[in-house]
DSSP file (Angstrom, degrees, kcal/mol; ACC not computed):
  #  RESIDUE AA STRUCTURE BP1 BP2  ACC     N-H-->O    O-->H-N    N-H-->O    O-->H-N    TCO  KAPPA ALPHA  PHI   PSI    X-CA   Y-CA   Z-CA
    1    1 A M              0   0    0      0, 0.0     2,-0.4     0, 0.0     0, 0.0   0.000 360.0 360.0 360.0 134.6  117.7   61.9  111.2
    2    2 A T        -     0   0    0      1,-0.0     3,-0.1     0, 0.0     0, 0.0  -0.757 360.0-119.0 -97.8 138.2  116.8   64.8  113.6
    3    3 A A        -     0   0    0     -2,-0.4    -1,-0.0     1,-0.1     4,-0.0  -0.409  39.2 -96.2 -70.0 148.0  116.5   68.4  112.5
    4    4 A P    >   -     0   0    0      0, 0.0     3,-1.9     0, 0.0    -1,-0.1  -0.230  36.8-107.7 -59.4 157.0  118.9   70.9  114.1
    5    5 A R  T 3  S+     0   0    0      1,-0.3    -2,-0.1    -3,-0.1     0, 0.0   0.765 117.5  59.1 -60.3 -27.9  117.5   72.9  117.0
    6    6 A D  T 3  S+     0   0    0      2,-0.0     2,-0.6     1,-0.0    -1,-0.3   0.387  88.3  87.4 -86.5   6.5  117.2   76.1  115.0
    7    7 A V    <   +     0   0    0     -3,-1.9     2,-0.3     2,-0.0    -4,-0.1  -0.929  58.1 171.8-105.0 119.5  114.9   74.4  112.4
    8    8 A V        -     0   0    0     -2,-0.6     2,-0.4     3,-0.0    -2,-0.0  -0.886  30.4-121.6-125.7 157.2  111.3   74.7  113.4
    9    9 A N    >>  -     0   0    0     -2,-0.3     3,-1.9     1,-0.1     4,-0.6  -0.794  20.6-127.6 -97.7 140.4  108.0   73.8  111.6
   10   10 A L  H >> S+     0   0    0     -2,-0.4     4,-2.7     1,-0.3     3,-1.4   0.815 105.1  70.9 -56.7 -31.6  105.4   76.5  111.1
   11   11 A D  H 34 S+     0   0    0      1,-0.3    -1,-0.3     2,-0.2    -3,-0.0   0.813  99.6  48.3 -56.1 -28.8  102.8   74.3  112.7
   12   12 A T  H <4 S+     0   0    0     -3,-1.9    -1,-0.3     1,-0.1    -2,-0.2   0.645 116.9  42.1 -84.9 -14.6  104.5   74.8  116.0
   13   13 A L  H << S+     0   0    0     -3,-1.4    -2,-0.2    -4,-0.6    -3,-0.1   0.786  85.7 100.2-101.0 -34.0  104.7   78.6  115.6
   14   14 A L     <  -     0   0    0     -4,-2.7     2,-0.3    16,-0.1    16,-0.2  -0.309  50.0-173.5 -63.9 133.8  101.3   79.7  114.1
   15   15 A R  E     -A   29   0A   0     14,-2.1    14,-2.2    -2,-0.0     2,-0.1  -0.938  29.6 -97.6-127.5 149.8   98.9   81.1  116.7
   16   16 A G  E     -A   28   0A   0     -2,-0.3     2,-0.4    12,-0.2    12,-0.2  -0.398  30.3-169.4 -67.4 139.0   95.2   82.1  116.3
   17   17 A K  E >   -A   27   0A   0     10,-2.9    10,-2.0    -2,-0.1     3,-0.7  -0.912  16.4-145.6-131.8 102.7   94.5   85.7  115.7
   18   18 A E  E 3  S-A   26   0A   0     -2,-0.4     8,-0.2     1,-0.2     4,-0.2  -0.472  71.2  -9.5 -76.1 137.0   90.7   86.5  116.1
   19   19 A H  T >  S-     0   0    0      6,-3.0     3,-2.6    -2,-0.2    -1,-0.2   0.865  80.5-150.8  48.8  50.8   89.1   89.1  113.9
   20   20 A D  G X  S-     0   0    0     -3,-0.7    37,-2.7     5,-0.3     3,-1.6  -0.324  78.3 -11.1 -56.0 120.9   92.3   90.4  112.5
   21   21 A H  G 3  S-     0   0    0      1,-0.3    -1,-0.3    35,-0.2    -2,-0.1   0.829 135.6 -52.3  52.4  35.7   91.7   94.1  111.7
   22   22 A G  G <  S+     0   0    0     -3,-2.6    -1,-0.3    -4,-0.2    -2,-0.2   0.608 104.7 146.9  80.9  11.8   88.0   93.5  112.3
   23   23 A G    <   -     0   0    0     -3,-1.6     2,-0.3    34,-0.2    -1,-0.2  -0.030  52.7 -80.2 -75.6-179.4   87.9   90.5  109.9
   24   24 A L  S    S-     0   0    0     -5,-0.1    31,-1.9    -6,-0.1    -4,-0.2  -0.623  80.8 -27.3 -85.2 136.9   85.9   87.3  109.9
   25   25 A G  S    S-     0   0    0     -2,-0.3    -6,-3.0    29,-0.2     2,-0.5  -0.075  94.4 -43.7  66.9-157.3   86.9   84.3  112.1
   26   26 A T  E     -A   18   0A   0     -8,-0.2    -8,-0.2    -7,-0.1     2,-0.2  -0.961  49.1-168.2-120.3 118.6   90.3   83.4  113.3
   27   27 A I  E     -A   17   0A   0    -10,-2.0   -10,-2.9    -2,-0.5     2,-0.4  -0.528  22.1-122.7 -92.5 169.5   93.4   83.4  111.1
   28   28 A L  E     +AB  16  49A   0     21,-2.6    21,-3.0   -12,-0.2     2,-0.3  -0.927  38.8 165.3-111.9 140.3   96.7   81.8  112.0
   29   29 A A  E     -AB  15  48A   0    -14,-2.2   -14,-2.1    -2,-0.4     2,-0.3  -0.992  22.8-172.1-153.6 157.6   99.9   84.0  112.1
   30   30 A H  E     - B   0  47A   0     17,-2.1    17,-2.4    -2,-0.3     2,-0.8  -0.944  25.5-131.4-151.5 133.1  103.4   84.2  113.3
   31   31 A R  E     - B   0  46A   0     -2,-0.3    15,-0.3    15,-0.2     3,-0.1  -0.768  22.9-177.7 -84.8 111.2  105.8   87.2  113.1
   32   32 A L  E     +     0   0A   0     13,-2.1     2,-0.3    -2,-0.8    14,-0.2   0.786  66.5  11.8 -78.9 -29.5  109.0   85.8  111.6
   33   33 A F  E     - B   0  45A   0     12,-1.6    12,-2.0     2,-0.0     2,-0.4  -0.995  54.3-169.6-153.7 140.0  111.0   89.0  111.9
   34   34 A T  E     - B   0  44A   0     -2,-0.3    10,-0.2    10,-0.2     2,-0.1  -0.999  33.6-115.7-130.5 132.4  110.8   92.5  113.5
   35   35 A R        -     0   0    0      8,-2.8     2,-0.1    -2,-0.4     3,-0.1  -0.420  32.4-116.0 -66.7 135.8  113.2   95.2  112.7
   36   36 A A    >   -     0   0    0      4,-0.2     3,-2.3    -2,-0.1    -1,-0.1  -0.468  42.7 -87.0 -70.9 143.7  115.4   96.3  115.5
   37   37 A E  T 3  S+     0   0    0      1,-0.3    -1,-0.1    -2,-0.1     3,-0.1  -0.257 113.0  10.6 -52.0 128.2  114.9   99.9  116.7
   38   38 A G  T 3  S+     0   0    0      1,-0.3    -1,-0.3    -3,-0.1     2,-0.1   0.337 103.4 112.4  84.7  -7.2  117.1  102.3  114.7
   39   39 A S    <   -     0   0    0     -3,-2.3    -1,-0.3     1,-0.1     2,-0.2  -0.462  64.4-114.1 -94.0 171.5  118.1   99.8  112.0
   40   40 A V        +     0   0    0     -2,-0.1     2,-0.2    -3,-0.1    -4,-0.2  -0.541  64.8  54.8-100.0 166.8  117.1   99.7  108.4
   41   41 A G  S    S-     0   0    0     -2,-0.2    77,-0.4    77,-0.1    -6,-0.1  -0.591  90.6  -5.9 110.6-170.6  114.9   97.3  106.4
   42   42 A A        -     0   0    0     -2,-0.2    75,-0.3    75,-0.1     3,-0.1  -0.235  51.9-138.4 -60.0 143.6  111.5   95.8  106.7
   43   43 A E  S    S-     0   0    0     73,-3.3    -8,-2.8     1,-0.3     2,-0.3   0.918  80.9 -19.1 -66.3 -45.0  109.5   96.7  109.8
   44   44 A F  E     -BC  34 116A   0     72,-1.0    72,-1.7   -10,-0.2     2,-0.4  -0.985  50.5-145.8-157.1 162.2  108.2   93.1  110.1
   45   45 A V  E     -BC  33 115A   0    -12,-2.0   -13,-2.1    -2,-0.3   -12,-1.6  -0.984  26.7-178.5-133.1 122.9  107.8   89.9  108.1
   46   46 A D  E     -BC  31 114A   0     68,-3.5    68,-2.8    -2,-0.4     2,-0.4  -0.859  22.7-147.0-119.2 153.4  104.8   87.7  109.0
   47   47 A I  E     -BC  30 113A   0    -17,-2.4   -17,-2.1    -2,-0.3     2,-0.4  -0.977  26.3-176.5-110.9 135.7  103.4   84.4  107.8
   48   48 A A  E     -BC  29 112A   0     64,-2.5    64,-3.1    -2,-0.4     2,-0.5  -0.991  16.8-161.2-136.2 143.0   99.6   84.2  107.8
   49   49 A V  E     -BC  28 111A   0    -21,-3.0   -21,-2.6    -2,-0.4    62,-0.2  -0.989   4.5-163.3-124.2 122.4   97.2   81.5  107.1
   50   50 A L  E     - C   0 110A   0     60,-3.0    60,-2.0    -2,-0.5   -23,-0.1  -0.903  14.0-150.0-104.4 105.9   93.5   82.3  106.3
   51   51 A P    >   -     0   0    0      0, 0.0     3,-1.9     0, 0.0    53,-0.2  -0.278  45.7 -67.3 -64.5 162.1   91.3   79.2  106.6
   52   52 A P  T 3  S+     0   0    0      0, 0.0    53,-0.2     0, 0.0    55,-0.1  -0.225 124.2  20.1 -51.7 136.6   88.3   79.1  104.4
   53   53 A G  T 3  S+     0   0    0     51,-2.6     2,-0.2     1,-0.3    52,-0.1   0.443 101.2 110.3  84.0   0.8   85.7   81.8  105.4
   54   54 A T    <   -     0   0    0     -3,-1.9    50,-2.8    50,-0.3     2,-0.3  -0.578  43.9-172.5-103.5 169.8   88.1   84.0  107.3
   55   55 A S  E     -F  103   0B   0    -31,-1.9     2,-0.6    48,-0.2   -35,-0.3  -0.992  33.9-122.8-154.7 160.3   89.5   87.4  106.4
   56   56 A I  E     -F  102   0B   0     46,-2.8    46,-2.1    -2,-0.3   -35,-0.2  -0.968  51.7-123.9 -98.8 115.8   91.9   90.2  107.2
   57   57 A G  E     -     0   0B   0    -37,-2.7   -34,-0.2    -2,-0.6     2,-0.2  -0.110  30.5 -84.1 -63.6 158.7   89.5   93.1  107.6
   58   58 A R  E     +     0   0B   0    -36,-0.1     2,-0.3    43,-0.1    43,-0.2  -0.426  67.2 149.3 -63.4 131.6   89.7   96.3  105.6
   59   59 A H  E     -F  100   0B   0     41,-2.2    41,-2.3    -2,-0.2     2,-0.3  -0.954  35.7-129.9-156.7 170.2   92.2   98.6  107.3
   60   60 A R  E     -F   99   0B   0     -2,-0.3     2,-0.2    39,-0.2    39,-0.2  -0.912  10.7-157.3-127.0 154.6   94.8  101.4  106.6
   61   61 A H        -     0   0    0     37,-0.7    36,-0.4    -2,-0.3     5,-0.0  -0.684  19.7-121.8-116.3 177.0   98.3  102.0  107.6
   62   62 A G  S    S-     0   0    0     -2,-0.2     2,-2.2    34,-0.1    35,-1.4   0.445  76.5 -17.9 -89.8-128.5  100.3  105.2  107.9
   63   63 A R  S    S+     0   0    0     33,-0.2    56,-2.1    34,-0.1     2,-0.3  -0.399 110.2  93.3 -82.7  62.4  103.4  106.1  106.0
   64   64 A D  E     -D  118   0A   0     -2,-2.2     2,-0.5    54,-0.3    33,-0.3  -0.978  67.5-128.9-148.8 162.1  104.4  102.5  105.2
   65   65 A R  E     -D  117   0A   0     52,-2.7    52,-2.4    -2,-0.3     2,-0.5  -0.962  19.6-162.5-116.1 124.9  103.9  100.0  102.4
   66   66 A E  E     -DE 116  94A   0     28,-1.7    28,-2.9    -2,-0.5     2,-0.4  -0.928   7.1-161.7-110.2 129.4  102.6   96.6  103.2
   67   67 A T  E     -DE 115  93A   0     48,-3.2    48,-2.1    -2,-0.5     2,-0.5  -0.924   5.8-157.3-116.4 134.5  103.1   93.8  100.7
   68   68 A Y  E     -DE 114  92A   0     24,-2.7    24,-3.0    -2,-0.4     2,-0.5  -0.935   4.3-168.0-106.9 128.9  101.2   90.5  100.5
   69   69 A V  E     -DE 113  91A   0     44,-2.7    44,-2.3    -2,-0.5     2,-0.8  -0.977  18.3-140.6-114.6 116.7  102.8   87.6   98.7
   70   70 A V  E     +D  112   0A   0     20,-2.8    19,-3.2    -2,-0.5    42,-0.2  -0.674  22.2 178.7 -81.5 110.1  100.3   84.7   98.1
   71   71 A L  E     -     0   0A   0     40,-2.3     2,-0.3    -2,-0.8    -1,-0.2   0.856  67.4 -15.0 -80.5 -37.5  102.2   81.5   98.8
   72   72 A S  E    S+D  111   0A   0     39,-1.3    39,-2.6    16,-0.1    -1,-0.3  -0.970 105.1  32.3-162.3 155.6   99.2   79.2   98.1
   73   73 A G        -     0   0    0     -2,-0.3    15,-0.7    37,-0.2     2,-0.3  -0.357  66.8-108.1  92.2-174.9   95.5   79.4   97.8
   74   74 A D  E     +G   87   0B   0     34,-0.3    32,-0.4    13,-0.2     2,-0.3  -0.976  34.5 154.1-152.7 163.7   93.3   82.2   96.5
   75   75 A G  E     -G   86   0B   0     11,-2.0    11,-2.3    -2,-0.3     2,-0.6  -0.948  45.8 -72.6-170.6-173.3   90.8   84.8   97.7
   76   76 A L  E     -GH  85 103B   0     27,-2.6    27,-2.5    -2,-0.3     2,-0.3  -0.910  42.8-159.9-107.5 116.4   89.2   88.1   97.1
   77   77 A M  E     -GH  84 102B   0      7,-3.0     7,-2.2    -2,-0.6     2,-0.5  -0.743   4.4-159.1 -96.7 140.8   91.4   91.2   97.7
   78   78 A Y  E     +GH  83 101B   0     23,-2.9    23,-2.1    -2,-0.3     2,-0.3  -0.986  18.5 166.4-116.1 130.0   90.1   94.7   98.4
   79   79 A R  E >   -GH  82 100B   0      3,-2.7     3,-1.4    -2,-0.5    21,-0.2  -0.903  64.7 -28.1-147.8 117.5   92.4   97.6   97.7
   80   80 A D  T 3  S-     0   0    0     19,-3.0    20,-0.1    -2,-0.3     3,-0.1   0.865 127.4 -38.4  49.3  49.7   91.5  101.3   97.5
   81   81 A G  T 3  S+     0   0    0      1,-0.2     2,-0.4    18,-0.1    -1,-0.3   0.432 119.0 100.2  89.5  -0.6   87.9  100.8   96.3
   82   82 A T  E <   -G   79   0B   0     -3,-1.4    -3,-2.7     2,-0.0     2,-0.4  -0.956  53.7-155.3-123.9 138.1   88.6   97.9   94.0
   83   83 A E  E     +G   78   0B   0     -2,-0.4     2,-0.3    -5,-0.2    -5,-0.2  -0.899  24.6 158.5-107.6 141.2   88.0   94.1   94.5
   84   84 A F  E     -G   77   0B   0     -7,-2.2    -7,-3.0    -2,-0.4     2,-0.2  -0.984  40.1 -97.8-156.8 158.6   90.0   91.5   92.5
   85   85 A R  E     -G   76   0B   0     -2,-0.3     2,-0.3    -9,-0.2    -9,-0.2  -0.551  33.6-170.3 -80.7 142.4   91.0   87.9   92.7
   86   86 A V  E     +G   75   0B   0    -11,-2.3   -11,-2.0    -2,-0.2     2,-0.3  -0.954  10.2 167.0-127.9 153.0   94.4   86.9   94.0
   87   87 A G  E >   -G   74   0B   0     -2,-0.3     3,-2.6   -13,-0.2   -17,-0.3  -0.896  45.3 -33.1-152.7-178.9   96.1   83.5   93.9
   88   88 A T  T 3  S+     0   0    0    -15,-0.7   -17,-0.2    -2,-0.3     3,-0.1  -0.088 124.6  16.7 -45.8 127.2   99.3   81.6   94.3
   89   89 A G  T 3  S+     0   0    0    -19,-3.2    -1,-0.3     1,-0.3     2,-0.2   0.250  89.9 134.3  93.2 -11.7  102.3   83.6   93.2
   90   90 A D    <   -     0   0    0     -3,-2.6   -20,-2.8   -20,-0.2     2,-0.5  -0.469  40.1-157.5 -74.0 142.8  100.5   87.0   93.3
   91   91 A V  E     -E   69   0A   0    -22,-0.2     2,-0.5    -2,-0.2   -22,-0.2  -0.988   8.2-169.1-120.4 120.7  102.3   90.0   94.9
   92   92 A V  E     -E   68   0A   0    -24,-3.0   -24,-2.7    -2,-0.5     2,-0.6  -0.950   6.7-157.5-116.8 118.7  100.0   92.8   96.1
   93   93 A V  E     -E   67   0A   0     -2,-0.5     2,-0.7   -26,-0.2   -26,-0.2  -0.855   5.6-156.0 -97.5 121.0  101.6   96.1   97.2
   94   94 A N  E     -E   66   0A   0    -28,-2.9   -28,-1.7    -2,-0.6     3,-0.1  -0.870  20.7-133.3 -99.5 115.8   99.3   98.1   99.5
   95   95 A R    >   -     0   0    0     -2,-0.7     3,-1.9   -30,-0.2   -34,-0.3  -0.157  32.0 -78.9 -70.6 159.8  100.3  101.8   99.2
   96   96 A P  T 3  S+     0   0    0      0, 0.0   -33,-0.2     0, 0.0    -1,-0.2  -0.308 116.9   6.6 -55.9 138.8  100.8  104.1  102.2
   97   97 A Y  T 3  S+     0   0    0    -35,-1.4   -34,-0.1   -36,-0.4   -35,-0.1   0.424 102.0 131.4  66.0   1.3   97.6  105.4  103.6
   98   98 A G    <   -     0   0    0     -3,-1.9   -37,-0.7   -36,-0.2     2,-0.4  -0.374  57.8-120.6 -79.5 162.3   95.6  103.1  101.3
   99   99 A E  E     +F   60   0B   0    -39,-0.2   -19,-3.0    -3,-0.1     2,-0.3  -0.872  40.0 161.1-105.0 136.1   92.8  100.8  102.4
  100  100 A H  E     +FH  59  79B   0    -41,-2.3   -41,-2.2    -2,-0.4     2,-0.3  -0.989  11.2 161.6-152.0 157.9   93.1   97.0  102.0
  101  101 A G  E     - H   0  78B   0    -23,-2.1   -23,-2.9    -2,-0.3     2,-0.3  -0.960  20.2-141.6-167.0 167.7   91.7   93.7  103.1
  102  102 A L  E     -FH  56  77B   0    -46,-2.1   -46,-2.8    -2,-0.3     2,-0.4  -0.994   6.3-164.2-147.1 133.5   91.5   90.1  102.0
  103  103 A V  E     -FH  55  76B   0    -27,-2.5   -27,-2.6    -2,-0.3     2,-1.1  -0.964  16.8-142.9-118.2 131.6   88.8   87.4  102.2
  104  104 A N        +     0   0    0    -50,-2.8   -51,-2.6    -2,-0.4   -50,-0.3  -0.803  31.7 163.0 -90.6  97.8   89.4   83.7  101.8
  105  105 A D        +     0   0    0     -2,-1.1    -1,-0.1   -53,-0.2     2,-0.1   0.126  46.3  93.2-101.0  19.2   86.3   82.7   99.9
  106  106 A S  S    S-     0   0    0    -32,-0.4   -53,-0.2     2,-0.3     4,-0.1  -0.386  84.9-112.7-102.5-177.1   87.7   79.4   98.7
  107  107 A A  S    S+     0   0    0     -2,-0.1     2,-0.3   -55,-0.1    -1,-0.0   0.415  93.3  63.4 -96.5   0.3   87.6   75.9  100.1
  108  108 A A  S    S-     0   0    0    -34,-0.2   -34,-0.3   -57,-0.1    -2,-0.3  -0.844  94.0 -86.9-123.8 159.9   91.3   75.7  100.9
  109  109 A D        -     0   0    0     -2,-0.3     2,-0.5   -58,-0.1    -2,-0.1  -0.310  34.7-141.2 -60.9 146.5   93.7   77.6  103.2
  110  110 A L  E     -C   50   0A   0    -60,-2.0   -60,-3.0   -37,-0.2     2,-0.4  -0.969  15.5-158.4-112.0 118.8   95.3   80.8  101.8
  111  111 A W  E     -CD  49  72A   0    -39,-2.6   -40,-2.3    -2,-0.5   -39,-1.3  -0.849  12.6-175.7-103.3 131.9   98.9   81.2  102.9
  112  112 A L  E     -CD  48  70A   0    -64,-3.1   -64,-2.5    -2,-0.4     2,-0.5  -0.944  25.3-152.5-127.3 145.6  100.5   84.7  102.9
  113  113 A L  E     -CD  47  69A   0    -44,-2.3   -44,-2.7    -2,-0.4     2,-0.5  -0.987  27.3-169.4-106.4 126.8  103.9   86.2  103.4
  114  114 A V  E     +CD  46  68A   0    -68,-2.8   -68,-3.5    -2,-0.5     2,-0.4  -0.969  10.3 171.8-122.5 128.4  103.3   89.8  104.7
  115  115 A F  E     -CD  45  67A   0    -48,-2.1   -48,-3.2    -2,-0.5     2,-0.4  -0.992  12.3-160.0-138.0 151.4  106.0   92.4  105.0
  116  116 A E  E     -CD  44  66A   0    -72,-1.7   -73,-3.3    -2,-0.4   -72,-1.0  -0.974   3.3-169.8-131.1 138.4  105.9   96.1  105.8
  117  117 A E  E     - D   0  65A   0    -52,-2.4   -52,-2.7    -2,-0.4     2,-0.3  -0.996  21.1-131.7-129.7 131.5  108.4   98.8  105.2
  118  118 A E  E     - D   0  64A   0     -2,-0.4     2,-1.3   -77,-0.4   -54,-0.3  -0.616  16.2-137.6 -77.7 136.3  108.2  102.3  106.6
  119  119 A L    >   -     0   0    0    -56,-2.1     3,-1.4    -2,-0.3     2,-0.1  -0.592  28.4-171.1 -96.8  73.7  108.8  105.0  103.9
  120  120 A R  T 3   +     0   0    0     -2,-1.3   -56,-0.0     1,-0.2    -2,-0.0  -0.400  68.7  11.0 -66.5 136.4  111.1  107.3  105.9
  121  121 A G  T 3  S+     0   0    0      1,-0.3    -1,-0.2    -2,-0.1    -2,-0.0   0.421  98.4 120.8  78.2  -2.9  111.8  110.6  104.3
  122  122 A H    <   -     0   0    0     -3,-1.4    -1,-0.3   -59,-0.1     3,-0.1  -0.719  68.7-109.6 -92.1 145.1  109.2  110.1  101.6
  123  123 A P        -     0   0    0      0, 0.0    -1,-0.1     0, 0.0    -4,-0.0  -0.310  46.3 -83.9 -67.3 156.6  106.4  112.6  101.3
  124  124 A A              0   0    0      1,-0.1   -61,-0.0   -27,-0.0   -27,-0.0  -0.342 360.0 360.0 -60.1 140.8  102.9  111.6  102.2
  125  125 A V              0   0    0     -3,-0.1    -1,-0.1   -27,-0.0   -30,-0.0   0.398 360.0 360.0-100.7 360.0  101.1  109.7   99.4
């Protein structure tokens, strides 16, 4: 049985992203969704795969909240001066103007769902 044309496998979508935010190595990523100009909702939704030894470098955003949902795997998260372990099922909310990054220091791929929402009309945090 053949899948419908609008069903695709992530293996065909994921592309290499070298030194993401100054991180180590090459992660794989695909933007699943981008908010249309002037509409409401999430700015974007990404799927990201961090192979062992790779990272999303420490970085900051502006007036938006970026959330990481760990779909599988584990790693070392940095958020606002603190390091802690994350693993399958963890949801990490990175606050506006905060600094965050993630290292896959394990032996297996770390899969993430990443989404960002702009906090329009909210005061600076």
